VMD Tcl script that builds the backbone (N, CA, C; Angstrom):
set m [mol new atoms 456]
animate dup $m
set s [atomselect $m all]
$s set {name element resname resid chain x y z} {
  {N N MET 1 A -5.257 -40.272 -16.758}
  {CA C MET 1 A -5.340 -38.307 -16.978}
  {C C MET 1 A -6.081 -38.092 -17.898}
  {N N ILE 2 A -7.163 -37.275 -17.514}
  {CA C ILE 2 A -8.263 -36.574 -18.433}
  {C C ILE 2 A -7.862 -35.589 -18.176}
  {N N SER 3 A -7.949 -34.733 -18.991}
  {CA C SER 3 A -7.740 -33.686 -19.322}
  {C C SER 3 A -9.241 -32.854 -20.285}
  {N N THR 4 A -9.215 -31.615 -19.692}
  {CA C THR 4 A -10.346 -30.356 -19.842}
  {C C THR 4 A -9.926 -29.285 -21.188}
  {N N LYS 5 A -10.817 -28.850 -21.178}
  {CA C LYS 5 A -10.718 -27.489 -22.472}
  {C C LYS 5 A -11.196 -26.367 -21.787}
  {N N GLY 6 A -10.512 -25.610 -21.054}
  {CA C GLY 6 A -11.658 -24.205 -20.596}
  {C C GLY 6 A -11.156 -23.111 -22.203}
  {N N ALA 7 A -11.389 -21.706 -21.521}
  {CA C ALA 7 A -11.229 -21.293 -22.848}
  {C C ALA 7 A -10.133 -20.813 -23.300}
  {N N PHE 8 A -9.576 -20.610 -22.168}
  {CA C PHE 8 A -8.148 -19.963 -22.034}
  {C C PHE 8 A -6.872 -20.739 -21.649}
  {N N PHE 9 A -7.187 -21.828 -20.851}
  {CA C PHE 9 A -6.271 -22.599 -20.027}
  {C C PHE 9 A -6.496 -23.711 -19.745}
  {N N SER 10 A -5.580 -25.121 -20.546}
  {CA C SER 10 A -6.367 -26.400 -20.076}
  {C C SER 10 A -6.641 -26.867 -18.718}
  {N N THR 11 A -6.752 -27.296 -18.740}
  {CA C THR 11 A -6.930 -27.199 -16.881}
  {C C THR 11 A -6.542 -29.441 -17.094}
  {N N VAL 12 A -5.451 -30.003 -16.482}
  {CA C VAL 12 A -5.768 -31.259 -15.590}
  {C C VAL 12 A -5.519 -32.040 -14.701}
  {N N MET 13 A -6.488 -32.959 -14.882}
  {CA C MET 13 A -7.430 -33.253 -13.640}
  {C C MET 13 A -6.448 -35.035 -13.354}
  {N N VAL 14 A -5.726 -35.236 -12.356}
  {CA C VAL 14 A -4.691 -36.000 -11.888}
  {C C VAL 14 A -5.123 -36.184 -10.736}
  {N N GLU 15 A -5.499 -37.567 -10.139}
  {CA C GLU 15 A -5.966 -37.694 -8.345}
  {C C GLU 15 A -6.134 -36.977 -7.891}
  {N N ASN 16 A -7.918 -36.055 -8.339}
  {CA C ASN 16 A -8.323 -35.015 -7.837}
  {C C ASN 16 A -7.936 -34.005 -7.605}
  {N N TYR 17 A -6.717 -33.790 -8.311}
  {CA C TYR 17 A -5.696 -32.527 -8.249}
  {C C TYR 17 A -6.522 -32.079 -9.100}
  {N N SER 18 A -6.746 -30.801 -9.483}
  {CA C SER 18 A -6.522 -30.222 -10.418}
  {C C SER 18 A -5.383 -28.708 -10.532}
  {N N CYS 19 A -4.775 -28.538 -11.803}
  {CA C CYS 19 A -3.419 -28.220 -11.986}
  {C C CYS 19 A -3.630 -27.553 -13.538}
  {N N TYR 20 A -3.070 -26.084 -13.957}
  {CA C TYR 20 A -3.249 -25.951 -15.316}
  {C C TYR 20 A -2.035 -26.775 -15.549}
  {N N GLU 21 A -1.982 -27.489 -16.988}
  {CA C GLU 21 A -1.785 -27.734 -17.974}
  {C C GLU 21 A 0.068 -27.830 -18.549}
  {N N GLN 22 A 0.601 -26.224 -18.289}
  {CA C GLN 22 A 1.202 -25.823 -17.546}
  {C C GLN 22 A 2.250 -25.920 -16.872}
  {N N ASP 23 A 1.196 -25.703 -15.621}
  {CA C ASP 23 A 2.452 -26.196 -14.477}
  {C C ASP 23 A 2.667 -27.301 -13.874}
  {N N PHE 24 A 1.451 -28.321 -14.523}
  {CA C PHE 24 A 1.842 -29.336 -14.925}
  {C C PHE 24 A 3.005 -29.934 -15.112}
  {N N GLN 25 A 2.964 -30.013 -16.460}
  {CA C GLN 25 A 4.609 -29.821 -17.309}
  {C C GLN 25 A 5.616 -29.260 -16.816}
  {N N GLU 26 A 5.530 -28.258 -15.999}
  {CA C GLU 26 A 6.643 -27.548 -15.162}
  {C C GLU 26 A 7.140 -28.557 -13.685}
  {N N TYR 27 A 5.894 -29.294 -13.655}
  {CA C TYR 27 A 6.403 -30.051 -12.273}
  {C C TYR 27 A 6.792 -31.777 -12.636}
  {N N HIS 28 A 6.468 -31.982 -13.743}
  {CA C HIS 28 A 7.791 -33.136 -14.443}
  {C C HIS 28 A 9.042 -32.604 -14.617}
  {N N TYR 29 A 8.561 -31.736 -15.404}
  {CA C TYR 29 A 10.036 -31.692 -15.283}
  {C C TYR 29 A 11.074 -31.135 -15.221}
  {N N ILE 30 A 10.599 -30.936 -13.762}
  {CA C ILE 30 A 10.883 -29.927 -12.178}
  {C C ILE 30 A 11.221 -31.747 -12.005}
  {N N LYS 31 A 10.678 -32.380 -11.834}
  {CA C LYS 31 A 10.658 -33.697 -10.911}
  {C C LYS 31 A 11.583 -34.667 -11.982}
  {N N GLU 32 A 11.772 -34.491 -12.756}
  {CA C GLU 32 A 12.617 -35.223 -13.709}
  {C C GLU 32 A 14.055 -34.919 -13.886}
  {N N SER 33 A 14.512 -33.901 -12.839}
  {CA C SER 33 A 16.232 -33.317 -13.223}
  {C C SER 33 A 16.544 -33.816 -12.053}
  {N N SER 34 A 17.849 -33.219 -11.677}
  {CA C SER 34 A 18.347 -34.063 -10.479}
  {C C SER 34 A 18.054 -33.304 -9.212}
  {N N TRP 35 A 17.706 -34.541 -8.571}
  {CA C TRP 35 A 17.910 -33.953 -6.897}
  {C C TRP 35 A 18.386 -33.016 -6.085}
  {N N HIS 36 A 19.448 -33.311 -6.402}
  {CA C HIS 36 A 20.908 -32.080 -6.020}
  {C C HIS 36 A 20.897 -30.608 -6.496}
  {N N TRP 37 A 19.816 -30.696 -7.785}
  {CA C TRP 37 A 19.931 -29.538 -8.431}
  {C C TRP 37 A 18.595 -28.687 -7.838}
  {N N SER 38 A 17.655 -29.256 -8.062}
  {CA C SER 38 A 16.728 -28.394 -7.325}
  {C C SER 38 A 16.617 -28.405 -5.961}
  {N N VAL 39 A 17.728 -28.485 -5.103}
  {CA C VAL 39 A 17.862 -28.974 -3.726}
  {C C VAL 39 A 18.420 -26.968 -3.880}
  {N N PHE 40 A 19.811 -26.943 -4.753}
  {CA C PHE 40 A 20.110 -26.255 -5.164}
  {C C PHE 40 A 19.359 -24.598 -5.140}
  {N N ILE 41 A 18.786 -25.144 -6.216}
  {CA C ILE 41 A 17.779 -23.845 -6.593}
  {C C ILE 41 A 17.283 -23.006 -5.541}
  {N N CYS 42 A 16.380 -24.307 -4.840}
  {CA C CYS 42 A 15.700 -23.851 -3.367}
  {C C CYS 42 A 16.483 -23.334 -2.815}
  {N N THR 43 A 18.305 -23.485 -2.365}
  {CA C THR 43 A 19.222 -22.623 -1.915}
  {C C THR 43 A 18.701 -21.573 -2.007}
  {N N GLU 44 A 18.911 -21.276 -3.277}
  {CA C GLU 44 A 18.971 -20.316 -3.992}
  {C C GLU 44 A 17.997 -18.851 -3.721}
  {N N LYS 45 A 16.800 -19.706 -4.025}
  {CA C LYS 45 A 15.663 -18.911 -4.041}
  {C C LYS 45 A 15.700 -18.006 -2.720}
  {N N ARG 46 A 15.916 -19.153 -1.281}
  {CA C ARG 46 A 16.120 -18.001 -0.439}
  {C C ARG 46 A 16.662 -16.977 -0.020}
  {N N GLY 47 A 17.817 -17.266 -0.502}
  {CA C GLY 47 A 18.921 -15.656 -0.072}
  {C C GLY 47 A 18.477 -14.800 -1.324}
  {N N PHE 48 A 17.834 -15.012 -2.444}
  {CA C PHE 48 A 17.517 -14.183 -2.965}
  {C C PHE 48 A 16.490 -13.496 -2.373}
  {N N ILE 49 A 15.609 -14.382 -1.430}
  {CA C ILE 49 A 14.498 -13.540 -0.407}
  {C C ILE 49 A 14.672 -12.574 -0.038}
  {N N HIS 50 A 15.830 -13.056 1.061}
  {CA C HIS 50 A 16.826 -12.396 1.873}
  {C C HIS 50 A 16.582 -11.001 1.150}
  {N N CYS 51 A 17.702 -11.123 0.106}
  {CA C CYS 51 A 18.625 -10.155 -0.673}
  {C C CYS 51 A 17.557 -9.342 -1.231}
  {N N ALA 52 A 16.080 -9.244 -1.552}
  {CA C ALA 52 A 14.923 -8.739 -1.894}
  {C C ALA 52 A 14.521 -8.121 -1.074}
  {N N VAL 53 A 14.182 -8.621 0.163}
  {CA C VAL 53 A 13.758 -7.987 1.289}
  {C C VAL 53 A 14.113 -6.512 1.746}
  {N N PHE 54 A 15.558 -7.121 2.690}
  {CA C PHE 54 A 16.651 -6.129 2.534}
  {C C PHE 54 A 17.379 -4.819 1.858}
  {N N GLY 55 A 17.582 -5.487 0.657}
  {CA C GLY 55 A 17.610 -4.269 -0.697}
  {C C GLY 55 A 17.275 -3.566 -0.749}
  {N N ASN 56 A 15.443 -4.258 -0.599}
  {CA C ASN 56 A 14.336 -3.086 -0.799}
  {C C ASN 56 A 14.098 -2.137 0.020}
  {N N ALA 57 A 14.682 -2.801 1.343}
  {CA C ALA 57 A 14.244 -1.748 2.741}
  {C C ALA 57 A 15.075 -0.155 2.572}
  {N N ILE 58 A 16.447 -1.131 2.227}
  {CA C ILE 58 A 17.153 -0.354 2.512}
  {C C ILE 58 A 16.761 1.151 1.683}
  {N N THR 59 A 16.614 0.754 0.271}
  {CA C THR 59 A 16.190 1.707 -0.777}
  {C C THR 59 A 15.531 2.006 -0.242}
  {N N LEU 60 A 14.248 2.138 0.008}
  {CA C LEU 60 A 12.565 3.104 0.988}
  {C C LEU 60 A 13.567 3.667 1.735}
  {N N LEU 61 A 14.525 3.278 2.620}
  {CA C LEU 61 A 14.877 3.996 4.331}
  {C C LEU 61 A 15.412 5.465 3.379}
  {N N ALA 62 A 16.535 4.997 2.430}
  {CA C ALA 62 A 17.805 5.586 1.465}
  {C C ALA 62 A 16.317 6.530 1.160}
  {N N LEU 63 A 15.455 6.318 0.411}
  {CA C LEU 63 A 14.882 7.442 -0.394}
  {C C LEU 63 A 13.558 8.396 0.906}
  {N N TYR 64 A 13.462 7.526 1.998}
  {CA C TYR 64 A 12.682 8.559 3.451}
  {C C TYR 64 A 13.879 9.247 3.215}
  {N N ARG 65 A 14.891 8.952 3.411}
  {CA C ARG 65 A 15.927 10.648 3.830}
  {C C ARG 65 A 16.566 11.398 3.320}
  {N N CYS 66 A 15.751 11.153 1.688}
  {CA C CYS 66 A 16.741 11.825 1.155}
  {C C CYS 66 A 15.453 13.282 0.579}
  {N N ARG 67 A 16.397 14.704 0.573}
  {CA C ARG 67 A 14.675 15.496 0.748}
  {C C ARG 67 A 15.182 16.197 -0.919}
  {N N THR 68 A 16.205 16.031 -1.711}
  {CA C THR 68 A 16.089 16.800 -2.692}
  {C C THR 68 A 15.802 16.395 -3.752}
  {N N ILE 69 A 14.840 15.066 -3.925}
  {CA C ILE 69 A 14.321 14.767 -4.703}
  {C C ILE 69 A 12.793 15.335 -5.004}
  {N N HIS 70 A 12.432 15.791 -5.841}
  {CA C HIS 70 A 11.237 16.494 -6.419}
  {C C HIS 70 A 10.071 14.838 -5.899}
  {N N SER 71 A 8.811 15.575 -5.571}
  {CA C SER 71 A 8.002 15.202 -4.753}
  {C C SER 71 A 7.587 13.849 -5.531}
  {N N SER 72 A 7.329 14.747 -7.182}
  {CA C SER 72 A 6.117 13.806 -7.610}
  {C C SER 72 A 7.763 12.091 -8.707}
  {N N THR 73 A 8.514 12.904 -8.786}
  {CA C THR 73 A 9.807 11.850 -9.115}
  {C C THR 73 A 9.949 10.574 -7.376}
  {N N LYS 74 A 9.963 11.261 -6.839}
  {CA C LYS 74 A 10.390 10.644 -5.373}
  {C C LYS 74 A 8.834 9.477 -5.533}
  {N N ALA 75 A 7.857 10.129 -5.478}
  {CA C ALA 75 A 6.724 9.203 -5.492}
  {C C ALA 75 A 7.242 7.902 -6.857}
  {N N LEU 76 A 7.173 8.075 -7.507}
  {CA C LEU 76 A 7.681 7.352 -8.629}
  {C C LEU 76 A 8.547 6.296 -8.208}
  {N N PHE 77 A 9.734 7.040 -7.569}
  {CA C PHE 77 A 11.022 6.061 -7.203}
  {C C PHE 77 A 10.130 5.241 -5.820}
  {N N TYR 78 A 9.760 5.955 -5.031}
  {CA C TYR 78 A 9.538 4.234 -4.170}
  {C C TYR 78 A 8.012 3.271 -4.658}
  {N N SER 79 A 7.659 3.619 -5.889}
  {CA C SER 79 A 6.616 2.608 -6.473}
  {C C SER 79 A 7.703 1.193 -6.115}
  {N N LEU 80 A 9.307 1.387 -6.972}
  {CA C LEU 80 A 9.915 0.630 -7.783}
  {C C LEU 80 A 10.315 -0.235 -5.725}
  {N N PRO 81 A 10.666 -0.004 -5.556}
  {CA C PRO 81 A 10.974 -0.445 -4.336}
  {C C PRO 81 A 9.832 -1.279 -3.368}
  {N N PHE 82 A 8.936 -1.124 -3.320}
  {CA C PHE 82 A 7.554 -1.636 -2.707}
  {C C PHE 82 A 7.027 -2.520 -3.906}
  {N N SER 83 A 7.012 -2.307 -4.973}
  {CA C SER 83 A 6.838 -3.776 -5.506}
  {C C SER 83 A 7.720 -4.602 -5.364}
  {N N ASP 84 A 8.985 -4.265 -5.438}
  {CA C ASP 84 A 9.874 -5.064 -5.682}
  {C C ASP 84 A 9.984 -5.730 -4.405}
  {N N PHE 85 A 9.831 -5.452 -3.221}
  {CA C PHE 85 A 9.529 -5.645 -1.829}
  {C C PHE 85 A 8.575 -6.405 -1.512}
  {N N GLY 86 A 6.992 -6.770 -2.352}
  {CA C GLY 86 A 6.520 -7.571 -2.831}
  {C C GLY 86 A 6.777 -8.699 -3.433}
  {N N VAL 87 A 7.377 -8.709 -4.343}
  {CA C VAL 87 A 8.185 -9.730 -4.888}
  {C C VAL 87 A 8.779 -10.536 -3.456}
  {N N GLY 88 A 10.133 -9.838 -3.156}
  {CA C GLY 88 A 10.214 -10.729 -1.435}
  {C C GLY 88 A 9.488 -11.122 -0.620}
  {N N MET 89 A 8.613 -10.118 -0.678}
  {CA C MET 89 A 7.886 -11.123 0.659}
  {C C MET 89 A 6.831 -11.493 0.364}
  {N N VAL 90 A 5.972 -11.781 -1.162}
  {CA C VAL 90 A 4.698 -12.550 -1.353}
  {C C VAL 90 A 5.320 -13.876 -2.052}
  {N N ALA 91 A 6.067 -13.198 -3.261}
  {CA C ALA 91 A 6.078 -14.077 -5.173}
  {C C ALA 91 A 6.976 -15.105 -4.825}
  {N N GLN 92 A 8.376 -14.810 -4.126}
  {CA C GLN 92 A 8.918 -15.425 -4.024}
  {C C GLN 92 A 9.560 -16.549 -2.992}
  {N N PRO 93 A 8.307 -16.184 -2.079}
  {CA C PRO 93 A 8.666 -17.778 -0.899}
  {C C PRO 93 A 7.212 -17.915 -1.186}
  {N N LEU 94 A 6.488 -17.712 -2.216}
  {CA C LEU 94 A 5.490 -18.953 -2.635}
  {C C LEU 94 A 6.099 -19.239 -3.512}
  {N N GLN 95 A 6.943 -18.884 -5.029}
  {CA C GLN 95 A 7.823 -20.116 -5.538}
  {C C GLN 95 A 8.607 -20.986 -4.514}
  {N N PHE 96 A 9.739 -19.991 -3.774}
  {CA C PHE 96 A 10.027 -21.463 -3.156}
  {C C PHE 96 A 9.544 -22.759 -2.452}
  {N N GLU 97 A 8.380 -22.053 -1.535}
  {CA C GLU 97 A 7.229 -23.184 -1.301}
  {C C GLU 97 A 6.756 -24.051 -1.944}
  {N N SER 98 A 6.572 -24.047 -3.567}
  {CA C SER 98 A 6.243 -24.417 -5.044}
  {C C SER 98 A 7.568 -25.523 -5.608}
  {N N GLY 99 A 8.394 -25.060 -5.341}
  {CA C GLY 99 A 9.893 -26.156 -5.447}
  {C C GLY 99 A 9.724 -27.171 -4.404}
  {N N LEU 100 A 9.899 -26.580 -2.994}
  {CA C LEU 100 A 9.243 -27.999 -1.974}
  {C C LEU 100 A 8.270 -28.896 -2.158}
  {N N GLY 101 A 7.329 -28.495 -2.642}
  {CA C GLY 101 A 6.426 -29.057 -2.997}
  {C C GLY 101 A 6.582 -29.937 -4.106}
  {N N VAL 102 A 7.839 -29.515 -5.528}
  {CA C VAL 102 A 7.894 -31.051 -6.029}
  {C C VAL 102 A 9.281 -32.358 -5.061}
  {N N LEU 103 A 10.102 -31.428 -4.472}
  {CA C LEU 103 A 11.218 -32.371 -3.959}
  {C C LEU 103 A 10.373 -33.123 -2.667}
  {N N ARG 104 A 8.900 -32.695 -2.252}
  {CA C ARG 104 A 8.355 -33.605 -1.591}
  {C C ARG 104 A 7.115 -34.670 -2.225}
  {N N ALA 105 A 7.506 -34.368 -3.651}
  {CA C ALA 105 A 6.572 -35.160 -4.388}
  {C C ALA 105 A 5.117 -34.984 -4.013}
  {N N ASP 106 A 4.444 -33.900 -4.193}
  {CA C ASP 106 A 3.202 -33.491 -2.944}
  {C C ASP 106 A 2.728 -32.477 -4.472}
  {N N LEU 107 A 2.315 -33.077 -5.136}
  {CA C LEU 107 A 1.548 -32.691 -6.138}
  {C C LEU 107 A -0.023 -31.356 -6.222}
  {N N HIS 108 A -0.458 -32.395 -4.541}
  {CA C HIS 108 A -0.987 -30.806 -4.609}
  {C C HIS 108 A -1.061 -29.560 -3.911}
  {N N LEU 109 A 0.564 -29.873 -3.260}
  {CA C LEU 109 A 0.762 -28.371 -2.736}
  {C C LEU 109 A 1.146 -27.638 -3.791}
  {N N PHE 110 A 2.120 -27.931 -4.622}
  {CA C PHE 110 A 2.591 -27.551 -5.807}
  {C C PHE 110 A 0.955 -26.776 -7.038}
  {N N CYS 111 A 0.173 -27.524 -6.693}
  {CA C CYS 111 A -0.910 -27.108 -7.698}
  {C C CYS 111 A -1.255 -25.505 -7.068}
  {N N SER 112 A -1.205 -25.973 -5.854}
  {CA C SER 112 A -2.212 -25.381 -5.193}
  {C C SER 112 A -1.779 -23.661 -4.715}
  {N N ILE 113 A -0.641 -23.840 -4.849}
  {CA C ILE 113 A 0.499 -22.991 -4.425}
  {C C ILE 113 A 0.816 -21.854 -5.935}
  {N N GLN 114 A 0.897 -22.504 -6.463}
  {CA C GLN 114 A 1.471 -22.203 -8.533}
  {C C GLN 114 A 0.121 -21.293 -8.737}
  {N N LEU 115 A -0.851 -21.901 -8.327}
  {CA C LEU 115 A -2.309 -20.971 -9.233}
  {C C LEU 115 A -1.610 -19.603 -8.253}
  {N N PHE 116 A -1.890 -19.450 -7.821}
  {CA C PHE 116 A -1.575 -17.763 -6.589}
  {C C PHE 116 A -0.275 -17.889 -6.523}
  {N N TYR 117 A 1.085 -18.525 -7.023}
  {CA C TYR 117 A 2.210 -17.607 -6.952}
  {C C TYR 117 A 1.885 -16.504 -7.926}
  {N N THR 118 A 1.442 -17.351 -9.649}
  {CA C THR 118 A 1.823 -16.999 -11.193}
  {C C THR 118 A 0.986 -15.924 -10.516}
  {N N ALA 119 A -0.412 -15.266 -10.232}
  {CA C ALA 119 A -0.695 -14.017 -9.974}
  {C C ALA 119 A -0.214 -13.202 -9.200}
  {N N VAL 120 A 0.112 -13.863 -8.155}
  {CA C VAL 120 A 0.666 -12.703 -7.878}
  {C C VAL 120 A 2.270 -11.920 -8.557}
  {N N ALA 121 A 2.222 -13.016 -9.112}
  {CA C ALA 121 A 4.322 -12.510 -9.772}
  {C C ALA 121 A 4.064 -11.902 -11.053}
  {N N TYR 122 A 2.746 -11.743 -11.469}
  {CA C TYR 122 A 2.680 -11.373 -13.036}
  {C C TYR 122 A 1.814 -10.019 -12.583}
  {N N PHE 123 A 1.373 -9.267 -11.153}
  {CA C PHE 123 A 0.099 -8.512 -9.983}
  {C C PHE 123 A 1.715 -7.674 -10.115}
  {N N PHE 124 A 3.100 -8.402 -9.349}
  {CA C PHE 124 A 3.955 -7.784 -9.190}
  {C C PHE 124 A 4.657 -6.564 -10.260}
  {N N CYS 125 A 5.028 -7.400 -11.374}
  {CA C CYS 125 A 5.857 -7.605 -12.517}
  {C C CYS 125 A 5.040 -6.527 -13.329}
  {N N SER 126 A 4.230 -6.166 -13.156}
  {CA C SER 126 A 3.601 -5.388 -14.311}
  {C C SER 126 A 3.871 -4.563 -13.167}
  {N N VAL 127 A 3.636 -3.716 -12.222}
  {CA C VAL 127 A 3.333 -2.854 -11.585}
  {C C VAL 127 A 4.588 -2.749 -11.838}
  {N N SER 128 A 5.939 -3.523 -11.636}
  {CA C SER 128 A 7.796 -2.622 -11.505}
  {C C SER 128 A 7.840 -2.521 -12.732}
  {N N PHE 129 A 7.081 -3.213 -14.440}
  {CA C PHE 129 A 7.087 -2.552 -15.861}
  {C C PHE 129 A 6.391 -1.163 -15.302}
  {N N VAL 130 A 4.856 -0.899 -15.480}
  {CA C VAL 130 A 4.830 0.170 -15.731}
  {C C VAL 130 A 5.241 1.585 -14.744}
  {N N THR 131 A 5.827 1.240 -13.007}
  {CA C THR 131 A 6.608 2.181 -11.987}
  {C C THR 131 A 7.764 1.843 -13.772}
  {N N MET 132 A 8.593 1.697 -14.867}
  {CA C MET 132 A 9.611 1.850 -14.630}
  {C C MET 132 A 9.655 2.811 -15.910}
  {N N THR 133 A 8.093 2.205 -16.361}
  {CA C THR 133 A 7.978 2.931 -17.727}
  {C C THR 133 A 7.690 4.432 -17.357}
  {N N ALA 134 A 6.567 4.604 -16.398}
  {CA C ALA 134 A 6.374 5.883 -15.816}
  {C C ALA 134 A 7.676 6.960 -15.529}
  {N N ILE 135 A 8.611 6.393 -14.473}
  {CA C ILE 135 A 10.223 7.049 -14.399}
  {C C ILE 135 A 10.069 7.022 -16.335}
  {N N SER 136 A 10.635 6.111 -16.799}
  {CA C SER 136 A 11.193 6.776 -17.902}
  {C C SER 136 A 11.077 8.317 -18.721}
  {N N ILE 137 A 9.446 7.882 -18.363}
  {CA C ILE 137 A 8.729 9.375 -19.260}
  {C C ILE 137 A 9.570 10.240 -18.081}
  {N N ASP 138 A 9.225 9.781 -16.558}
  {CA C ASP 138 A 9.525 11.833 -15.999}
  {C C ASP 138 A 10.731 11.572 -15.542}
  {N N ARG 139 A 11.879 11.092 -16.187}
  {CA C ARG 139 A 13.483 11.382 -16.624}
  {C C ARG 139 A 13.155 12.249 -18.203}
  {N N TYR 140 A 12.321 11.888 -18.509}
  {CA C TYR 140 A 12.375 12.197 -20.405}
  {C C TYR 140 A 12.227 13.753 -20.189}
  {N N LEU 141 A 11.508 13.412 -19.337}
  {CA C LEU 141 A 10.805 14.821 -19.406}
  {C C LEU 141 A 11.222 16.004 -18.391}
  {N N ALA 142 A 12.284 15.628 -17.495}
  {CA C ALA 142 A 13.082 16.100 -17.432}
  {C C ALA 142 A 13.993 17.000 -17.913}
  {N N LEU 143 A 14.596 15.685 -18.693}
  {CA C LEU 143 A 15.669 16.457 -19.648}
  {C C LEU 143 A 14.844 17.274 -20.462}
  {N N TYR 144 A 13.809 17.506 -21.178}
  {CA C TYR 144 A 13.497 18.160 -22.066}
  {C C TYR 144 A 12.566 19.516 -21.968}
  {N N PHE 145 A 12.186 19.517 -20.606}
  {CA C PHE 145 A 12.087 20.816 -19.784}
  {C C PHE 145 A 13.378 21.498 -19.269}
  {N N ARG 146 A 13.717 21.369 -18.754}
  {CA C ARG 146 A 15.078 21.513 -18.012}
  {C C ARG 146 A 14.330 22.303 -17.387}
  {N N MET 147 A 15.169 23.459 -17.420}
  {CA C MET 147 A 14.516 24.553 -15.276}
  {C C MET 147 A 13.439 24.552 -15.339}
  {N N ARG 148 A 11.737 23.801 -16.887}
  {CA C ARG 148 A 10.609 24.177 -16.645}
  {C C ARG 148 A 10.230 22.970 -15.997}
  {N N TYR 149 A 10.927 21.932 -15.456}
  {CA C TYR 149 A 10.522 20.755 -15.410}
  {C C TYR 149 A 9.279 21.066 -14.404}
  {N N ARG 150 A 9.848 21.543 -13.143}
  {CA C ARG 150 A 9.435 21.144 -11.936}
  {C C ARG 150 A 8.284 22.555 -11.934}
  {N N VAL 151 A 7.615 23.490 -13.256}
  {CA C VAL 151 A 6.292 24.007 -13.281}
  {C C VAL 151 A 5.200 23.102 -13.911}
  {N N VAL 152 A 6.273 22.542 -14.783}
  {CA C VAL 152 A 5.035 21.430 -15.354}
  {C C VAL 152 A 4.644 20.580 -15.023}
}
mol reanalyze $m
mol bondsrecalc $m
mol representation Tube
mol addrep $m
């Protein structure tokens, strides 16, 4: 095993596979755990994928049919299920596939998916965090300005 240090991340080279050191350690940690536990976790991830997709689709439909919410607030409320829908459609299936890579003892599959999964998950989590912050500020302004809120 050859380890090279980059500017921000250290990369581990194993049998012509390039993986970040943290991902490589995660692979071995999961690999050393119980096989039954790993299968259970992968099965649960599959169920969470369906919950995230269908739950956020229902939320988007409910927001579409609701006519009483102010349009700027509604835009913020739309953003949150869209980002969570992206997690259910993109990030969680990638995490499921990387888990299958560990179960199949396929380091190349795990490393190739884990890099993309990490980028996508950080993106959607950042969007969700910023959206929740904006919703909190919007609700604070609605309470602070009361009747003048729609004008402001």
